[in-house]
N, C-alpha and C positions, 0 to 999 in steps of 0.2 A: 489430434491436438490434445494437450494435457487438459485444457478447459473445454467444457461443453458450452460453447458460446451461445447456443440457442436458448439455454436456460439462464445463463448469467446476464445476457443482454437480449432478452426475448423480443422486445419492441424493435430494437435496432436491426436485428437479423431479419425480421419480417419486413421492415421498411426497405432494407437494401435488396432483399429478394424481389420485391415489387419493382424497384428501380431497374434491376437487371432484366426482368421480364419485359418491362416497358421501354428498355433501351434508353433510360434517362439518367444514367450515371454522370455525375459531374467529372471534370478532368482532374480535380485535386481536392482532397479532403484533409482536414486537420483533426485527428482524433485526440481529445484531451481527457484527462481523468487520472486519478491516483493509480499508482502501481498496483497491479493485481486485478484491475477491473476488466481486462480482456482486450486492450487496444490492439496488440499484435494478433491475437486470436481472431478478432473481428476482421482485420484487414486481410488476413490469410483466408478466412472463410468467404469474404466477398470475392477475392481472387479465384477461389475454387468455384464459386457460383458463376463467374464469368466464363471459365474454361470447361466446366463440368460436362461430361459426355451424356450423363443421364440424370439431369435435375428432376426433382419430383414436381407434382402439380402446383405446389406453392412456390416453386422457384428455388428451393433449397438444394444445395449441391449434395450429391449422393455420398461423397467422402470415400468412395470405394474404387472408383474408376482410376485408370492410369493417370489422367490429368490431375485429379484431386490428390492422389498419392504423391505425385512428384512435387506438387506445390507444398503439401504438408512437410515434405522432407527437404524443401528448399533446393530442389533439383530441376525446376522447370526453367527453360531458357528464356521464357517471356515474362517471368515474374522475378524481379530483381530486388533483393533486400540490401539496404545500406545500413551498416552499424558503425558506431564510433571506432576509429582507429586509435586505440589508446584512450585518452580522455576526451578527444574531440573528433568531429567529422571534418575532414580536411578538404581543401579546394580541389585536390587531385581526385578525390572520390566524386565530387560533383562534376568534374570534367568527364570522368568515366560515365557517370549517369547521363550527362548531356549527350554523349556519343551514343549511348544506348537508346535515348529518346528519339534520336534522329534516324535510327535504323528501322526497317520494317521488322515485324515480328518474325522470328525464325520459323515458327510453325503456324502462325496465323497473323491476322492484321492487328491483333490486340497486344498491348504490353501493359504491365502493371508494375509500379515501383513502390516499395515500402521503405521509408526512412525512419528507423528507430531512434529514439532519443534525439529528436530533431532539434531540441534546444541546445545541443552540444555542437552544432555547426559553428565553425569559426566565422568571423565577419566576411572573409573572402568567400568561403563556401556558401554562406547564406546569400550573398549578392550574386554569386554564380547561379545558384538555384533559381533565384528570382527572375533572372533574365530569360530562362527557358520555360518557366511555368506561366509567364505573362502571355506567351503566344504558343500554346500547345500545338504540336504537329501530330496528325494521325489519331488513331483510336488509342488514347493513352489515359490511364487512370493512376494517379499518384496518391499515396497515403503518407502523411507526415504524422508521427506518433510522438506525444509529449505529455509529461506530467507537469510541465512548467511553461504554459503558453505565453506568460508574461516575458519570457526570455527569448522569444522568437520575434523577428522583425515584423512590425505592423504591416509593412507592405506585402510580406509573404502571407500573413493571416488574411489580408483583404482579398487575396486571390484564391483562397481556399474556402470550401464550405466547412465551417467549424461544427464538429459533432462532439458533444460532451457526454462521455459514458458515465452511467449511473454507478455510484459506489455500491459495493456489496454490503449486505447487512452483516451483523456480527456473526450470526450462525453460519452464513455462507463463507465468510472469511475464515472462521475457525475451521470449517471443514477443509478448506484449501490448505491451511497450515498443517492439518493432520495428514494430508497427502504427502507432505514433506517429512513425514515421520516425527512430527512434533506431538508430544502427548496431549490428549484432549484437555486436561486440566490446565496445562501451560498455555495452550492455544487460546483458551477462553480469557486468560489474562492479557495475552499479547494483543488481541484485537481491540482492546480498550486503550492502547498506548497511542500516542501521537507520532506515528511513523508510517512510512510507506511499506508495501508488501515485502519487498526485497530485504528491507531492514528488519522486519519482523521475523523472517526466516533466519537471518543471521543471528538475531537475539535468541531465537528458539533453539539454536544449535550451539550457543555460547555457554560453556560450563559456568563461567563467572556470573552470567545473568541468571541461570537456573539456581545457582547458590544464593544469589541476591534475593530472589523471590522467597526462598525458604527462610532466609535469615530475617527478612522483613516480617514474615508471619510470626517467627519466634520472638522478635522484638515486641510486636504488639501483644502477643500472648503474655509476655512478662509484665507489660504495663497493666493489662487487664487483671492480672493476678496481684498487682501491687508489689511486684518484685523489683527492687531498685537495681538489680543487675541489668535492667533494660538500659540504664544510663551507661554502664560499662560496655554493653553490647555495641554501642556506636563505634567506639575505638577498636574493640577487639574483633568484631565480626563484620560490621558493615563497611567501615572506611577502607579496609584492605581490598575490598572488591570494587572500589571506585577509582577508576584509572584516568578519567578525564571529565571534562565539563558535561559531555553528553550523558555519561553514566550518572552524574549528579542529578540531571533532569529525570532520568529513568527511575532513580531511587525515590525521588519525591512523588513521581507519578504512582509508583507502587504503594507508597504510604498513603496517598490520597485514595486510591482505589480500595484498599483493604479497610480503611476507615469508613468509606462510603458503604461498604458491605455491612458494617455494623448498623448503619441507618436502614438499609434494606431489610435486615433481619427484624427490625422493629415493625416494619409495615407489611412485609410479605414473608413471613417466617417459613413458608413452605416452598418458596421459589428458589431456584439455584442462584448462587451469588458468584461473583467474579473469581474469588479465591475459593472455588468450590471444594478443593481438597481439604480445606480447614473449616468447612461450614459448621459441623457439629460442635467443634471446640469453640469457635467464635460465638456461636449462639449461646452456649452454656456460660462462657466467661462474661458475656456482655448483657446478660439478662437483667441485671440491676441498674444498668445505665438508662438515663432518660434521653429523649430525643434532643433536648437542649444541650446536654453534655456532649453528645456526638457531634452535633452541629458546631459547637464551639471548637471541638477538636479538628474538624475539617477546616474551619476558618483559620486555625493556627497553622495548619499545613500549607494552606494557600498563601499565607503571609510569608512563608519561607522563600517563595520566588521573589518577593519584594526585597528581602534581605540580600539575596544573591545578586540582585540587580545593582546594589550599591557596594558589592564586593566584600560582604561580611564573610569571614572564614567559614567554609562549609561545615567542618566538624563542629564549630561553635554553634552554627545554626541548628544542626541536628541535636546537639546536647540540650540546647535551650528548648527545642520542640519536645524532646523526651521529658524534660522536667515539667513543661506545661501540661502534657497529656497525663502524666502521672498525677498531677494535682487535680486536673479536671475529672478523670475517670475514677479516682478514689474518693471523691467528695460525695459521699453517700449519706 
């Protein structure tokens, strides 16, 4: 598996290893948590623990035997994964799953089912699933995986043991992003955005977003220098990179993060900041600013979200913000 789930979710792997050793696994689990926390990796790891030929003394699967390898490669006949067919999981997929539930295992008496993105089940599919998890037949363990448990039928949730996976910390998440060939300096910025893991990978490989990061840094450096070209920068450099409302949100997040870095430089000058690539320049340019000035600048950025909520033109919002920051940061 790409993730070492025993490190990412150490407590849960130990817990499930004990349940397997004690033969106390429930018949259905709902794994919840943000993308990237290891829901699928944990479900696959538990399946490996169930079928492993050579588990260690702690009940952990060896990950090397034929059973473990086939499960990892999604080639084990008694471990079935269901993924969305297009945008949804359809009722025909649940019928197939129900038929598999009622069969004996092809190679043992155990069967494991993993339903990824369970919130994408259609109503018909969800109701079909509900009917046969209410009365499980045989030695069956089912895992439903979701980042949006509020979109799953309460009746399904009530028949599962809900397991909430712990979020990764910023360093762990940045390391995972770097495994997807995203530069470390960009990964450190991405982990502070309000987005799930898959979206962070997409952003990290998006040339428009990479350009946006550098232009936000250039914009702030111009403001700190008292260079009024920062006002023109909005129209000529930033706006051409904003393709939709989501990118508007991303731009404001970046502006907020880099101005928070100014505050961090005042309190912890020797600590790495989010826009680490620009740390020395930002430290030099902001040395004359007061904490009060930076705090007021951050408040001005936060106020931009309120303006967007009442449909103020986005370029006007940015230009007004730039004017405000120039006035604040040059008031020495």
